[in-house]
C-alpha positions in Angstrom: 101.5 99.8 205.9 102.4 101.1 202.5 105.9 100.2 201.2 107.8 102.2 198.6 110.1 100.8 196.0 113.6 100.3 197.5 112.2 99.7 201.0 113.7 96.7 202.9 111.4 94.3 204.7 113.8 92.0 206.4 116.0 90.5 203.7 113.5 91.5 201.0 113.9 94.6 198.9 110.6 96.0 197.6 110.5 96.5 193.8 106.9 97.5 193.1 103.4 97.3 194.3 101.3 94.5 192.9 97.8 95.1 194.4 95.7 95.8 197.4 93.0 93.5 198.8 91.2 92.7 202.0 94.0 90.3 203.0 96.6 93.1 202.8 98.9 94.9 200.4 100.9 92.8 198.0 104.4 93.8 196.6 106.9 92.3 194.2 110.2 92.0 196.2 113.7 90.6 195.7 115.0 88.0 198.2 118.6 89.1 198.7 119.6 85.9 200.3 118.3 83.4 197.7 118.5 85.8 194.7 114.9 85.4 193.6 111.9 87.5 193.2 108.9 86.8 195.5 105.6 88.3 196.4 105.1 89.6 199.9 101.7 90.3 201.4 101.8 92.8 204.3 99.0 91.9 206.7 96.5 94.5 207.9 96.9 96.2 211.3 93.6 94.7 212.5 95.2 91.3 212.1 98.6 92.0 213.7 97.1 93.7 216.8 95.4 90.5 217.9 98.1 88.3 219.4 95.8 85.2 219.8 94.8 85.6 216.1 98.4 86.1 215.1 99.6 83.0 216.9 96.7 81.0 215.4 97.5 82.3 211.9 101.2 81.2 212.3 100.0 77.7 213.1 97.7 77.7 210.1 100.4 79.1 207.8 102.7 76.2 208.7 100.0 73.8 207.5 99.5 75.8 204.3 103.3 75.9 203.7 103.3 72.1 203.6 101.3 72.2 200.4 103.6 71.2 197.5 101.8 71.1 194.2 102.8 72.6 190.8 99.3 74.3 190.6 99.4 75.9 194.0 101.4 79.1 194.6 103.7 78.3 197.5 104.0 80.0 200.8 107.7 80.5 201.7 107.3 81.9 205.2 106.3 84.7 207.5 108.5 87.8 207.9 108.3 90.2 210.7 109.5 93.8 210.5 108.9 96.2 213.5 105.2 95.9 214.2 104.3 94.6 210.7 104.0 91.0 209.5 104.0 89.7 206.0 103.6 86.5 204.2 106.3 85.6 201.7 104.9 83.8 198.7 105.8 82.5 195.3 105.7 85.2 192.7 103.4 84.1 189.9 103.7 86.0 186.6 100.9 86.3 184.2 97.3 87.5 184.2 94.6 86.2 186.5 91.8 84.1 185.1 89.5 87.1 185.8 91.7 89.1 183.4 91.4 86.4 180.8 87.6 86.1 181.1 87.2 89.8 180.8 88.3 89.4 177.2 85.4 87.1 176.5 84.5 83.4 176.9 87.4 80.9 176.8 87.5 78.3 174.1 86.3 74.9 175.3 89.7 73.1 174.8 91.5 75.9 176.8 88.9 76.0 179.5 89.1 72.3 180.0 92.9 72.5 180.3 92.6 75.2 182.9 89.8 73.3 184.8 91.8 70.1 184.9 94.7 71.9 186.6 92.4 73.5 189.1 90.9 70.1 190.1 94.4 68.7 190.5 95.3 71.5 192.9 92.1 71.2 194.9 92.4 67.4 195.1 95.9 67.7 196.5 94.9 70.3 199.1 91.7 68.4 200.1 93.8 65.3 200.6 95.8 67.3 203.1 92.7 68.5 204.9 93.0 72.1 203.5 90.1 74.0 202.0 90.5 77.1 199.8 87.2 78.7 200.8 87.7 81.7 198.4 88.1 80.1 195.0 87.3 82.6 192.2 88.9 83.8 188.9 90.9 86.6 190.6 92.6 84.0 192.8 93.7 81.9 189.8 96.8 82.9 187.8 97.6 81.8 184.3 101.3 81.6 183.8 102.7 82.4 180.3 103.8 78.7 179.9 100.2 77.6 180.3 100.5 76.5 184.0 97.6 77.4 186.2 98.4 78.5 189.8 95.9 78.9 192.6 96.6 81.8 194.9 95.7 82.5 198.6 95.1 78.9 199.2 93.5 78.5 202.6 94.2 82.1 203.7 90.6 82.8 204.3 90.6 80.3 207.1 94.1 81.2 208.3 93.2 84.9 208.5 89.8 84.3 210.1 89.3 86.0 213.5 89.9 83.6 216.3 87.0 85.1 218.3 84.8 85.5 215.3 84.0 89.0 216.7 86.5 90.9 214.6 85.7 92.2 211.1 86.7 89.6 208.5 89.8 90.5 206.5 89.4 87.8 203.8 89.0 89.3 200.4 85.2 89.7 200.1 84.6 93.0 198.4 80.9 92.4 197.9 80.3 91.5 201.6 80.4 94.6 203.7 77.2 94.2 205.8 77.3 94.6 209.6 76.8 90.8 209.8 80.5 90.5 209.2 81.2 91.4 212.8 79.1 88.5 214.2 79.5 84.8 214.5 78.8 82.9 211.3 80.7 85.6 209.2 80.3 84.9 205.5 83.7 84.3 203.9 84.5 84.4 200.2 83.1 86.5 197.4 79.3 86.3 197.0 79.0 85.2 193.4 81.2 82.1 194.1 79.9 81.1 197.5 78.1 77.8 198.0 74.6 78.0 199.3 75.8 76.7 202.7 78.6 79.3 202.8 76.1 82.0 201.9 73.9 80.9 204.9 77.0 81.1 207.2 77.0 77.4 207.8 80.1 75.1 208.2 82.5 75.3 205.3 84.3 72.2 203.9 85.6 70.8 200.7 82.0 70.9 199.2 82.3 74.7 199.1 85.4 74.5 196.9 83.6 72.0 194.6 80.8 74.5 194.2 83.2 77.4 193.5 85.0 75.3 190.9 81.7 74.9 189.1 81.1 78.6 189.2 84.6 79.2 187.7 84.2 76.6 185.0 80.8 78.0 184.0 82.2 81.5 183.8 85.2 80.4 181.7 82.8 78.8 179.1 80.2 81.6 179.0 82.2 84.7 179.9 79.7 85.6 182.7 79.2 84.7 186.4 76.8 81.9 187.1 75.1 83.7 189.9 76.4 87.3 189.7 73.7 89.9 190.0 73.6 93.7 190.4 73.3 93.8 194.1 74.5 91.7 197.0 71.0 90.7 198.0 70.1 89.5 194.5 73.4 87.6 194.2 72.8 85.8 197.5 69.3 84.9 196.4 70.5 83.5 193.1 73.1 81.4 194.9 70.5 79.9 197.3 67.4 79.7 195.1 68.1 79.9 191.3 69.7 77.8 188.6 72.4 79.1 186.2 71.3 80.0 182.7 72.2 76.7 181.1 71.3 78.0 177.6 74.4 80.3 177.8 76.8 77.4 177.5 78.4 77.3 174.0 77.0 74.6 171.8 80.4 72.9 171.5 80.4 72.1 175.3 80.9 68.3 175.5 78.2 66.3 177.3 80.5 65.2 180.1 81.2 68.9 181.0 77.5 69.7 181.1 76.9 66.7 183.3 79.8 67.8 185.6 78.5 71.3 185.9 75.1 70.1 187.0 76.7 67.8 189.6 79.1 70.4 191.1 76.4 73.2 191.1 73.9 71.0 193.0 72.6 73.3 195.8 72.1 70.4 198.3 75.7 69.6 199.4 74.8 66.0 200.1 73.8 65.5 196.5 76.8 67.4 195.1 79.9 65.7 193.6 81.5 64.0 196.5 85.2 64.6 195.7 86.9 67.1 193.3 89.2 64.3 192.1 86.1 62.7 190.5 85.7 65.8 188.3 88.9 65.0 186.5 87.3 61.9 185.1 84.6 63.9 183.4 87.1 66.4 182.2 89.4 63.7 180.7 86.4 62.1 179.0 85.4 65.5 177.5 89.0 66.3 176.3 89.3 62.9 174.6 86.1 63.2 172.7 85.6 66.9 172.4 85.1 66.9 168.7 81.7 65.3 169.4 79.1 67.9 170.3 76.8 67.3 173.3 73.2 66.3 172.5 72.2 67.1 176.1 73.7 70.6 175.8 72.1 71.0 172.4 68.6 70.4 173.9 69.2 73.0 176.6 70.6 75.9 174.5 69.2 78.2 171.8 70.5 77.5 168.3 73.9 78.9 167.4 74.5 77.7 163.9 77.7 79.7 163.3 79.5 78.0 166.1 78.2 74.6 165.0 79.5 75.3 161.5 82.9 76.3 163.0 83.1 73.1 164.9 82.2 71.1 161.8 84.9 72.9 159.8 87.4 72.0 162.5 86.6 68.4 162.3 86.9 68.4 158.5 90.3 70.2 158.7 91.5 67.6 161.1 90.4 64.8 158.8 92.1 66.5 155.9 95.3 66.9 157.9 95.3 63.2 158.9 94.6 62.0 155.4 97.2 64.3 153.8 99.8 63.3 156.3 99.2 59.7 155.5 99.5 60.5 151.8 102.8 62.3 152.3 104.1 59.1 154.0 103.1 57.1 150.9 100.2 55.3 152.6 97.5 56.5 150.2 97.0 57.8 146.6 99.8 57.2 144.1 99.2 60.6 142.4 99.1 63.1 145.3 98.0 66.7 144.9 98.9 69.7 147.0 96.6 70.3 150.0 96.5 73.7 151.6 95.5 74.2 155.3 95.0 77.4 157.2 96.5 77.2 160.7 95.1 79.2 163.6 97.1 80.2 166.7 96.0 80.9 170.4 97.3 84.5 170.2 98.8 86.9 167.7 101.5 85.5 165.4 104.2 87.8 164.3 105.2 87.7 160.7 108.7 88.9 161.7 109.4 85.9 163.9 109.0 83.0 161.5 107.3 79.6 161.4 109.3 76.3 161.2 108.0 72.9 160.1 109.6 69.9 161.8 111.9 67.6 159.8 109.1 64.9 159.6 106.5 67.4 158.6 104.2 66.6 161.4 104.7 69.7 163.7 105.0 73.4 163.5 107.0 75.7 165.8 106.1 79.4 165.7 106.1 82.5 167.8 102.8 83.8 169.2 101.5 85.8 172.1 100.2 84.1 175.3 97.4 85.0 177.6 99.5 87.7 179.2 100.3 89.3 175.8 104.0 88.3 175.7 105.6 86.4 172.9 106.9 82.9 173.3 107.4 79.7 171.3 104.5 77.3 170.6 104.5 73.8 169.0 101.5 72.5 167.1 101.0 68.9 166.0 99.2 69.2 162.6 96.7 66.5 163.7 96.0 68.1 167.1 93.3 70.5 168.1 95.6 73.0 169.9 99.2 73.9 170.3 101.2 74.0 173.5 103.5 76.8 174.8 107.2 76.1 175.7 108.1 77.5 179.1 111.2 79.7 179.2 111.0 80.9 175.6 110.0 84.5 176.2 111.1 86.9 173.4 111.8 83.9 171.1 112.4 84.5 167.4 113.1 82.4 164.3 112.8 78.8 165.6 114.7 76.0 163.9 114.5 72.2 164.5 117.1 69.6 165.4 117.5 67.2 162.5 115.7 64.4 164.5 112.9 66.7 165.6 113.7 66.2 169.3 114.5 69.9 170.1 114.1 73.4 168.8 116.6 76.2 168.6 115.8 79.9 168.8 117.2 83.3 169.5 116.0 85.4 172.5 117.4 88.5 174.2 120.6 88.3 172.1 121.3 84.7 173.0 121.2 81.4 171.0 119.1 78.9 172.9 117.6 75.4 172.6 114.7 73.6 174.3 113.2 70.1 173.9 110.3 70.0 171.6 108.0 68.8 174.4 109.2 71.5 176.7 111.7 71.5 179.6 114.9 73.2 180.6 116.1 75.9 178.2 119.8 75.7 177.4 121.7 78.9 176.4 124.3 78.0 173.8 125.9 81.3 172.8 125.8 85.1 173.3 125.5 87.9 170.8 123.2 86.0 168.5 121.4 88.2 165.9 117.8 87.8 164.8 118.9 86.7 161.4 118.1 83.0 161.4 120.1 79.8 162.3 120.3 76.2 161.2 121.1 72.9 162.9 123.2 70.4 161.0 123.1 66.6 160.9 126.6 66.6 162.4 125.4 68.3 165.6 126.5 71.9 165.1 124.4 75.1 164.8 125.2 77.8 162.3 124.1 81.3 163.4 124.7 85.0 162.9 127.0 86.6 165.5 127.9 90.3 165.3 127.6 90.2 161.5 129.7 87.0 161.1 128.6 83.5 160.5 129.6 81.3 163.4 129.0 77.7 164.7 128.5 76.3 168.2 128.0 72.6 169.2 124.3 71.8 169.7 125.1 70.7 173.2 127.0 74.0 174.0 130.7 74.8 173.9 133.1 77.1 172.1 131.9 79.4 169.3 133.9 79.2 166.1 133.8 81.9 163.4 133.0 80.6 159.9 132.7 83.7 157.7 133.8 87.1 158.8 133.6 90.7 157.5 132.4 91.2 154.0 131.9 87.4 153.7 129.4 87.4 156.5 125.8 86.7 155.7 122.2 86.2 157.0 119.7 83.4 157.2 122.0 80.4 157.0 120.6 77.0 156.1 122.5 73.7 156.0 122.4 71.4 153.0 121.9 67.6 153.7 125.6 66.8 154.0 125.8 68.9 157.2 128.9 70.8 155.9 127.7 72.9 153.0 125.3 75.7 153.8 123.3 78.4 152.0 123.2 82.0 153.2 122.1 85.4 152.0 124.8 88.0 151.4 123.6 91.7 151.2 126.1 92.7 148.5 125.6 95.4 146.0 123.6 94.8 142.8 124.6 91.6 141.1 126.6 90.5 144.1 123.5 90.3 146.3 121.9 87.0 146.7 122.1 83.4 147.9 125.6 81.9 148.3 126.8 78.5 149.3 129.6 78.0 151.7 131.3 75.2 153.6 132.5 74.7 157.1 136.3 75.1 157.4 136.8 77.3 154.4 136.2 81.0 153.5 135.4 80.1 149.9 131.8 80.9 148.8 129.9 80.7 145.6 126.9 82.7 144.3 124.1 80.4 143.3 121.0 82.7 143.1 120.9 86.4 142.6 118.2 88.5 144.2 116.8 90.1 147.3 115.7 86.9 149.2 117.3 84.0 150.9 116.6 80.3 150.1 116.3 77.0 151.8 117.0 73.5 150.4 114.0 71.1 150.0 114.3 67.4 149.3 114.8 65.8 147.0 116.6 68.5 144.9 115.1 72.0 145.1 116.0 75.5 146.3 112.9 77.3 147.6 113.2 81.1 147.6 111.1 84.2 148.1 110.2 86.6 145.4 108.4 89.9 144.9 104.6 90.4 145.5 104.3 87.6 148.0 105.4 84.8 145.6 107.6 81.8 146.5 109.5 79.9 143.8 111.2 76.5 143.6 114.1 75.7 141.3 116.1 72.4 140.9 119.4 72.4 142.6 122.4 70.2 141.7 123.9 69.0 145.0 127.0 67.8 143.3 127.7 71.0 141.3 126.1 73.3 143.9 124.2 75.2 141.3 120.6 75.7 140.2 119.2 74.3 137.0 116.1 74.8 134.9 113.6 77.6 135.4 112.0 78.7 138.7 108.5 77.5 139.3 105.9 79.3 141.6 104.8 77.1 144.5 103.0 79.6 146.7 101.5 83.0 146.7 100.2 85.4 149.4 103.3 84.8 151.5 104.5 87.5 153.9 107.4 89.4 152.2 110.4 90.0 154.4 113.8 90.7 152.8 116.1 88.8 152.9 114.7 85.7 154.6 113.5 82.8 152.5 110.0 83.3 154.1 109.2 79.6 154.0 110.0 76.5 155.9 110.2 73.0 154.3 110.3 69.6 156.0 113.4 67.4 155.6 111.2 64.8 153.9 110.3 67.5 151.3 106.5 66.9 151.5 105.4 69.8 153.8 105.9 73.6 153.3 104.8 76.3 155.8 104.7 80.1 155.7 103.2 83.2 157.3 100.3 84.7 155.3 100.8 88.1 153.7 97.6 89.3 155.3 99.2 89.2 158.7 101.6 91.9 157.6 98.7 94.4 157.3 97.9 96.5 160.3 95.2 99.0 161.2 95.5 102.5 162.7 92.9 102.6 165.4 91.9 105.2 168.0 91.4 104.4 171.7 90.6 106.6 174.6 92.4 106.3 178.0 90.1 103.4 179.1 90.9 101.4 176.0 87.6 102.0 174.3 87.9 101.9 170.5 86.7 105.2 169.0 87.5 104.9 165.3 90.2 104.2 162.7 92.4 106.1 160.3 92.2 104.9 156.7 92.2 101.3 155.6 94.4 98.4 156.8 97.7 98.2 155.0 101.3 97.1 155.3 102.3 99.6 158.1 103.9 97.0 160.5 107.4 98.3 160.0 106.9 101.7 161.7 104.6 103.4 164.2 102.4 106.4 163.4 103.5 110.0 164.3 100.9 112.5 165.2 101.8 116.1 164.3 102.4 118.4 167.3 99.2 120.4 166.4 97.2 117.1 166.3 96.0 117.7 162.7 97.9 115.1 160.8 99.6 111.7 161.1 102.7 110.6 159.3 103.6 106.9 158.8 105.7 104.6 156.8 104.2 102.4 154.1 106.0 99.0 153.8 104.3 97.9 150.6 105.4 98.3 147.0 104.5 102.0 147.1 106.8 102.5 150.1 107.8 105.9 151.5 106.4 108.3 154.1 102.7 109.2 153.8 100.7 111.9 155.6 97.0 111.7 156.4 94.9 114.7 157.4 92.8 113.6 160.3 89.9 115.9 159.7 88.9 114.2 156.4 91.1 111.2 156.0 92.9 112.6 152.9 96.2 110.8 152.4 99.1 111.8 150.2 102.6 110.5 149.6 105.4 112.8 150.9 108.7 111.2 149.9 110.2 109.6 146.7 113.5 108.7 148.2 114.3 104.9 148.3 113.3 103.0 151.5 112.2 106.3 153.1 110.8 105.9 156.6 110.8 106.9 160.3 109.0 110.2 159.9 109.5 112.8 162.7 107.7 116.1 162.9 109.3 119.5 163.6 108.0 121.2 166.7 105.9 123.6 164.7 104.5 120.8 162.5 105.8 122.5 159.3 108.5 120.0 158.3 109.1 116.3 158.5 112.5 114.6 159.1 112.9 111.1 157.6 115.6 108.5 156.9 116.3 106.8 153.6 118.7 104.5 151.8 121.3 106.6 150.1 123.0 103.4 148.8 123.0 99.7 149.6 125.2 100.4 152.7 124.5 104.0 153.6 121.6 105.8 155.3 120.9 109.4 155.3 118.3 111.8 156.9 116.5 114.6 155.0 114.0 117.3 155.9 110.9 117.8 153.8 108.3 120.5 153.9 105.2 118.8 155.4 103.0 120.0 152.6 105.3 118.4 150.1 106.4 121.6 148.4 110.0 121.8 147.2 112.7 119.2 147.3 113.9 117.5 150.5 117.0 119.0 152.1 119.8 116.6 153.1 120.5 116.8 156.8 123.4 114.4 156.8 124.4 110.7 156.7 123.8 108.5 159.7 125.2 105.1 160.6 122.1 103.5 161.8 118.4 104.3 162.7 117.0 107.7 163.3 115.0 108.1 166.5 114.1 111.7 167.1 114.7 115.4 166.2 115.1 118.0 168.9 112.4 120.7 169.3 114.8 123.4 168.3 115.6 121.5 165.1 119.4 121.5 165.8 120.0 117.9 166.8 119.1 114.5 165.4 119.3 111.4 167.7 120.0 108.1 166.0 121.3 104.7 166.9 124.3 102.8 165.5 126.9 100.1 166.4 126.4 96.7 167.9 125.2 96.8 170.6 123.3 99.9 169.5 124.4 103.2 171.1 122.7 106.6 170.9 124.4 109.3 168.9 123.7 113.0 168.1 124.1 114.5 164.7 124.1 118.3 164.7 122.1 119.7 161.8 124.3 121.6 159.4 126.7 121.2 156.6 129.8 119.2 157.4 128.6 118.3 160.9 130.0 115.1 162.5 128.0 112.9 164.8 129.0 112.6 168.5 128.2 109.8 170.9 125.6 110.5 173.5 125.1 107.2 175.4 127.4 104.2 174.9 127.4 100.9 176.9 127.4 97.2 176.3 123.6 97.2 176.1 121.2 98.0 173.3 119.6 101.4 173.6 116.7 102.1 171.2 113.4 103.9 170.8 114.7 107.3 172.0 112.5 110.4 172.2 113.4 113.9 173.3 111.0 115.7 175.7 108.9 118.5 174.3 111.1 121.1 176.2 114.3 119.6 174.8 115.8 119.1 178.2 115.4 115.3 178.6 115.5 112.1 176.6 113.7 108.8 177.2 114.8 105.5 175.7 114.6 101.7 176.1 117.7 99.8 177.2 118.6 96.2 178.1 120.9 97.0 181.1 119.0 94.6 183.3 118.7 91.8 180.8 115.2 92.9 179.8 113.7 96.1 178.4 113.4 99.0 180.8 112.7 102.7 180.2 115.3 105.2 181.2 115.4 109.0 181.3 118.5 111.2 181.0 119.3 114.8 180.6 119.7 116.2 177.1 121.8 117.2 175.1 124.4 116.4 177.8 124.0 113.1 179.5 124.6 112.7 183.2 121.3 112.4 185.0 120.2 109.0 183.9 117.7 107.0 185.9 115.4 104.0 185.3 111.7 105.0 185.4 109.9 101.7 184.5 109.6 98.8 186.9 109.3 95.1 185.8 109.8 95.9 182.1 109.0 98.7 179.7 109.5 99.7 176.1 108.2 102.1 173.4 108.1 105.3 175.5 106.3 108.4 174.3 106.0 111.9 175.8 102.7 113.8 176.2 103.0 117.0 174.3 103.0 119.2 177.4 105.6 117.0 179.1 103.4 116.2 182.0 103.2 112.4 181.3 105.3 109.6 180.0 103.6 106.6 178.4 105.2 103.2 177.8 104.3 99.5 177.2 104.7 96.9 179.9 105.9 93.4 178.8 102.2 92.2 178.6 101.4 95.1 176.2 99.7 97.1 179.0 99.9 100.8 178.2 101.2 102.6 181.3 100.9 106.3 182.1 103.5 107.9 184.4 103.1 111.5 185.7 106.4 113.5 185.4 107.6 116.9 186.6 110.7 118.3 184.8 112.7 121.4 184.4 116.3 122.3 183.9 118.4 119.9 186.0 115.4 118.4 187.7 113.2 115.4 186.8 110.7 113.5 189.0 108.6 110.5 187.9 105.5 109.5 189.7 104.0 106.0 190.0 103.0 104.5 186.7 99.4 103.4 186.4 97.9 100.9 183.8 95.5 102.3 181.2 94.6 99.4 179.0 96.2 96.4 177.3 97.0 97.1 173.7 96.9 94.7 170.8 100.1 95.0 168.8 101.9 92.6 166.5 104.3 90.6 168.7 107.7 91.8 167.7 110.1 90.7 170.4 111.8 93.1 172.6 114.6 94.7 170.6 114.2 94.4 166.8 116.2 97.0 165.0 114.2 99.8 163.5 111.1 99.4 165.7 110.0 102.7 167.2 106.8 103.1 169.1 103.8 101.3 167.5 101.5 104.0 168.8 101.3 107.7 169.4 99.3 110.0 171.7 97.4 113.1 170.9 98.8 116.4 172.2 96.3 116.5 175.1 97.1 112.9 176.2 93.5 111.7 175.9 93.6 109.5 172.8 96.0 106.9 171.4 96.5 106.0 167.8 97.7 102.3 167.8 99.2 100.4 164.9 97.9 96.9 165.4 96.5 93.9 163.6 93.0 94.2 162.1 90.3 92.2 163.9 89.6 90.2 160.7 93.2 89.5 159.7 92.4 85.9 159.0 94.4 82.7 159.8 98.1 83.6 160.3 99.7 80.5 158.7 99.4 78.2 155.8 100.7 74.6 155.5 100.9 73.0 152.0 101.0 69.2 152.0 102.5 67.4 149.0 103.6 70.8 147.7 106.1 69.3 145.2 103.3 67.6 143.2 103.6 68.8 139.6 107.1 70.2 139.8 108.9 67.4 138.1 108.4 69.0 134.7 110.1 72.3 135.7 113.7 71.2 135.1 
């Protein structure tokens, strides 16, 4: 039974299809009674037509529903509708372990964390007398917060035919032989079956222990322990052969190697007796994992590069520990700066900041998780790995509580806080901008709200405006007294710079002119950004609230982002952290529809601010350069020749005319005014002013008569008619941000991203007159792009999966088909609605290739921490 979006199955409203397997079709649905999203699995007709089997299954399902463990996806109940029956289950977000392994072997530390959670789930179920019987990577989910969830627990047994004469409906895609219709049916997927399961013998907890070993081996090596090209060869390997032990990475700890040998023992009587015992080996391995395994070394071929990497990791940890001791005054009397490169589990966004804790021992930063989404991570500087904080999706610009117990951040237009160790996320205020925030020693948080500076109690409560209108500013930072604060004010010329203000007064004072913000660093410094990736420190008189002496460079190679300070400093003054400038560089890379890389365009560079625009004839690509050269550049794809097109200040957002002869772009007409101009694509002649705009240009209609741009807060869509004296008119106005708009090739429709549902979704409306609006993405979508012939829409899902949606359109009629995933992209994590962000990719006119603006594979470590950074500054007064 196939269900369409909007179909009601009892009290559940179907939202979208999630997948199809031997156990039935699975859908995302909304529980209208309890107001929560669930997964419903509609069972096959062969199952529901057998009343004895159905009754037996209902008895088994009651037992399965009794399982209550954080690592087991719960069964909520059974729902009947007409002649169909469905399981109602917990909806688990995130990729499967199979998806994660498809990207390559998993690092030992991460693999052990996942394995430990699997053993805890299995131990709990086995204690209740329940065996999974179909444990494999595709039945294991990795939630974005790092929690592992086992799916379909015990369903193989629950769905088993009562007479054993029916075809098996457990998910066994590699087992399709006629033997499935006879007694002794083989359950499970062949590559993960135990030898006794493969022989059709009795299945018990020993089978789960074997499958656990197969899963752990595959996590570490990236390949199945017994997987072969054919079913026969796979079964033979399971029964007769050993895994390739030499494939294990050299860094595998000895206890893990020992555990793998015990759980993959073919004689079940000699196999590890209880899965709970596996946790002991895993804990031993995690406690001493910096020590390589001599047993593993003797069984594997030499891998000197990995050994060297492990040695470097140990040295770095020792350096961190020693330097941290020295910053606390426990070591040398003449400390010197120590610089450490800090890695991250995913991609770190230079736009979303890194914050060092007040005591200088931890970092909070934004990075992608296993599913490709952005969230907040915390890293102890003397630890091997960070941990993700649940509930912090779309987080930006973290900042610490003065005592280091909690972290504040901005997400989805709201100011939030979470304990540093994780836990409940508390929303403190609405309408928070992605322009920084600061937590005072008096228990209030200063943040940017609709262009004003405002405060809210750190425990939640009323919001109070501090500075309004022209006195408003960005990137606030409290001084030690908890009342005075620094902020950046984007005034004109000599009025632009860092100001100091005070709670309870509108009086402000300019303390540092320039284009960058600043933060206070103990004992008496202001640390501020500068041009060319430099960071400076200058003495600051806390009594007179003014800088003294000359600025002194303290760091270079820092990512440049006006007007933030670009650095974070511990309250103790000894630790400084920043995002490396190399992370701002991106690479334009070609991919086919399967995600296979097929080349690059030019060299990596600072293109992170804008996405590429392929000309309608497919011959050229235009992009914005964010470096010191700036402006719009055009590259000829045939030979890679690149030339600068614009000389206007802060020019960007290039858009081609429909005949590829001209390019529209926006630029800064003054400090507070933007304009759009049209330039011949060959660069001949001056650019022609098309008119002023109040915000960000999105697209240009195919007939060249209308420009779509965004302005206001929240951002609305406006139309500027091209022509002298034309005035803009509103197109789409609502309380929600609307961005990333693009007009269809025939000029009759417009697609854009909006936050109506609280998260990004893709909408289509008629153009140039609105009135036929409908949502076309499901479960999230952003950065939509049209195929040149109008037959497809592409957009990104929240996990950066590129989706393709067939569409049919004509005057007054638009129909969208079901979106299908193409491949997962690798973009800089940017949050969901950062102003100015268009699509970070474009598609060729025939829809067969995609040019993606993403981080280079060799971008290097994303962050740098400088310990004892103030050493040598005392002479700079």
